[in-house]
Residue frames relative to the residue before (quaternion, step in Angstrom):
aa qw qx qy qz dx dy dz
M 1.0000 0.0000 0.0000 0.0000 0.00 0.00 0.00
N 0.2563 -0.7378 0.6083 0.1415 3.54 -0.93 0.97
P 0.3305 -0.7823 0.4861 0.2058 3.62 -0.29 1.19
Y 0.5971 0.5602 -0.3643 0.4438 3.58 1.13 -0.55
A 0.6735 0.4841 -0.2894 0.4778 3.58 0.98 -0.85
V 0.6179 0.5506 -0.3460 0.4420 3.58 1.01 -0.80
L 0.7557 0.3696 -0.2040 0.5007 3.57 0.91 -0.92
G 0.3913 -0.7454 0.4639 0.2756 3.59 1.23 -0.23
I 0.5259 0.6152 -0.4145 0.4160 3.59 1.01 0.81
D 0.4508 -0.6598 0.5153 0.3097 3.56 -1.26 0.26
K 0.7126 -0.4981 0.2990 0.3933 3.55 -1.30 0.25
D 0.6833 0.4871 -0.2877 0.4616 3.60 1.20 -0.37
A 0.3671 0.7545 -0.4783 0.2595 3.60 1.25 0.19
S 0.4308 -0.6866 0.5253 0.2590 3.56 -1.07 0.78
N 0.6752 -0.4661 0.3623 0.4422 3.58 -1.27 0.17
K 0.6192 0.5413 -0.3365 0.4587 3.56 1.03 -0.78
E 0.6723 0.4909 -0.2945 0.4694 3.60 0.93 -0.86
I 0.6061 0.5448 -0.3466 0.4645 3.59 1.12 -0.66
I 0.6704 0.4926 -0.2881 0.4743 3.57 0.91 -0.94
Q 0.6557 0.5037 -0.3075 0.4709 3.59 0.97 -0.83
A 0.6522 0.5094 -0.3138 0.4656 3.59 1.00 -0.82
A 0.6320 0.5226 -0.3298 0.4678 3.59 1.04 -0.74
A 0.6549 0.5024 -0.3118 0.4705 3.58 0.94 -0.86
L 0.6524 0.5044 -0.3076 0.4748 3.58 0.97 -0.85
G 0.6449 0.5273 -0.3141 0.4554 3.58 0.99 -0.82
M 0.6346 0.5189 -0.3207 0.4745 3.56 1.07 -0.75
R 0.6705 0.4955 -0.2994 0.4640 3.57 0.94 -0.87
Q 0.7334 0.4186 -0.2316 0.4830 3.58 0.95 -0.87
R 0.2814 -0.8087 0.4709 0.2124 3.58 1.32 -0.24
R 0.1724 0.7981 -0.5490 0.1789 3.56 0.94 0.97
H 0.7656 0.0819 -0.0295 0.6374 3.56 1.16 -0.71
D 0.6010 -0.5413 0.4134 0.4182 3.56 -1.22 0.27
A 0.6789 -0.5336 0.3325 0.3791 3.56 -1.21 0.58
K 0.6348 0.5401 -0.3343 0.4399 3.60 1.00 -0.78
T 0.6554 0.5120 -0.3073 0.4625 3.60 0.95 -0.86
I 0.6597 0.5008 -0.2999 0.4734 3.57 0.96 -0.89
A 0.6549 0.5083 -0.3115 0.4644 3.60 0.94 -0.87
Q 0.6488 0.5083 -0.3190 0.4679 3.60 0.99 -0.80
A 0.6429 0.5165 -0.3225 0.4647 3.59 0.97 -0.84
Q 0.6507 0.5101 -0.3107 0.4689 3.58 0.94 -0.90
K 0.6605 0.5141 -0.3070 0.4529 3.60 0.88 -0.92
K 0.6566 0.5210 -0.3083 0.4498 3.59 0.96 -0.88
L 0.7440 0.4177 -0.2313 0.4675 3.57 0.97 -0.80
L 0.6323 0.5195 -0.3491 0.4566 3.60 1.16 -0.31
D 0.6267 0.4834 -0.3360 0.5105 3.60 1.20 -0.41
P 0.4620 -0.7326 0.4210 0.2695 3.65 -0.54 1.12
V 0.6721 0.4854 -0.3079 0.4668 3.61 0.93 -0.82
S 0.6569 0.5005 -0.3004 0.4773 3.55 0.92 -0.91
R 0.6470 0.5253 -0.3192 0.4511 3.57 0.96 -0.85
A 0.6338 0.5266 -0.3343 0.4575 3.59 0.96 -0.81
C 0.6506 0.5104 -0.3119 0.4678 3.59 0.99 -0.82
W 0.6912 0.4710 -0.2866 0.4671 3.59 0.85 -0.92
T 0.6095 0.5347 -0.3482 0.4704 3.58 1.07 -0.66
F 0.6481 0.5115 -0.3133 0.4692 3.57 0.94 -0.88
I 0.6793 0.5070 -0.2935 0.4420 3.58 0.84 -0.98
H 0.8010 0.3516 -0.1612 0.4570 3.58 0.80 -0.98
F 0.7878 0.3257 -0.1834 0.4896 3.61 1.13 -0.33
F 0.5354 0.6105 -0.4238 0.4012 3.62 1.20 -0.14
D 0.3361 -0.7409 0.5495 0.1901 3.56 -0.90 0.95
F 0.1904 -0.8209 0.5345 0.0646 3.55 -0.34 1.28
E 0.4611 0.7171 -0.4372 0.2864 3.62 1.21 -0.23
D 0.6606 0.4988 -0.3188 0.4616 3.61 0.89 -0.86
A 0.6590 0.4978 -0.3089 0.4716 3.57 0.93 -0.86
K 0.6413 0.5239 -0.3196 0.4606 3.58 1.00 -0.81
K 0.6623 0.5000 -0.3049 0.4673 3.61 0.90 -0.89
R 0.6487 0.5160 -0.3151 0.4622 3.59 0.96 -0.86
L 0.6584 0.5040 -0.3046 0.4688 3.58 0.95 -0.87
E 0.6434 0.5169 -0.3205 0.4648 3.60 0.97 -0.83
R 0.6445 0.5210 -0.3139 0.4632 3.58 1.00 -0.85
E 0.6655 0.4986 -0.2973 0.4692 3.59 0.94 -0.89
L 0.6528 0.5021 -0.3174 0.4702 3.58 0.98 -0.79
D 0.6232 0.5320 -0.3366 0.4640 3.58 1.02 -0.76
E 0.6507 0.5116 -0.3126 0.4660 3.59 0.97 -0.85
I 0.6551 0.5070 -0.3100 0.4665 3.58 0.93 -0.84
L 0.6894 0.4753 -0.2867 0.4654 3.56 0.88 -0.95
T 0.6175 0.5282 -0.3449 0.4699 3.59 1.06 -0.69
A 0.6554 0.4959 -0.3097 0.4782 3.58 0.93 -0.87
Y 0.6446 0.5213 -0.3148 0.4622 3.57 1.00 -0.80
D 0.6693 0.5013 -0.2940 0.4630 3.61 0.97 -0.87
N 0.7122 0.4631 -0.2530 0.4629 3.59 1.09 -0.65
T 0.4780 0.6735 -0.4493 0.3406 3.60 1.21 0.09
E 0.4025 -0.6902 0.5469 0.2499 3.51 -1.19 0.61
G 0.3554 0.7160 -0.5497 0.2426 3.53 -1.08 0.65
D 0.4756 -0.6982 0.4602 0.2729 3.52 -0.86 0.93
D 0.7186 0.4613 -0.2603 0.4506 3.56 1.04 -0.73
G 0.4856 -0.6880 0.4246 0.3325 3.62 1.23 -0.16
F 0.6609 0.5012 -0.3096 0.4649 3.55 1.26 0.10
G 0.3730 0.7682 -0.4519 0.2581 3.57 1.13 0.51
A 0.0228 -0.8242 0.5655 -0.0199 3.59 0.56 1.11
P 0.5373 -0.6625 0.4093 0.3239 3.62 -0.85 0.91
C 0.6561 0.5204 -0.3280 0.4373 3.59 1.00 -0.66
L 0.6759 0.4834 -0.2970 0.4704 3.60 1.22 -0.28
G 0.3372 0.7803 -0.4662 0.2453 3.58 1.27 0.23
I 0.5782 0.5987 -0.3825 0.4011 3.60 1.13 -0.44
F 0.6862 0.4868 -0.2800 0.4623 3.57 1.22 -0.38
D 0.4767 0.7124 -0.4165 0.3028 3.59 1.24 0.15
G 0.6141 -0.5914 0.3351 0.4010 3.63 1.21 0.15
H 0.6583 0.5042 -0.3108 0.4646 3.62 1.25 -0.09
H 0.4795 0.6906 -0.4228 0.3381 3.57 1.26 -0.11
G 0.8363 0.2088 -0.1626 0.4801 3.57 -0.93 0.92
Q 0.5966 0.5658 -0.3758 0.4276 3.59 1.21 0.17
């Protein structure tokens, strides 16, 4: 449940606006009273609100693209390693018997 959507407010709403939106939601019966009360409670608690704001408003696309790019680089490096057994991961080069000599 997205408490912001339930109450029909944006992430910058004040506590007063949260309470007003909950009262309006109860009058308009857009959601059941329990759902509206839970949404209001989640957004009036500062820690809970920070978590819900992060979950519903953080843009994960940049992080996802960066992670995909890093994984592609790792897999490309892994595919380009030399080794008869096919398991010559570049990060395991320290175990090739030449380390420390």
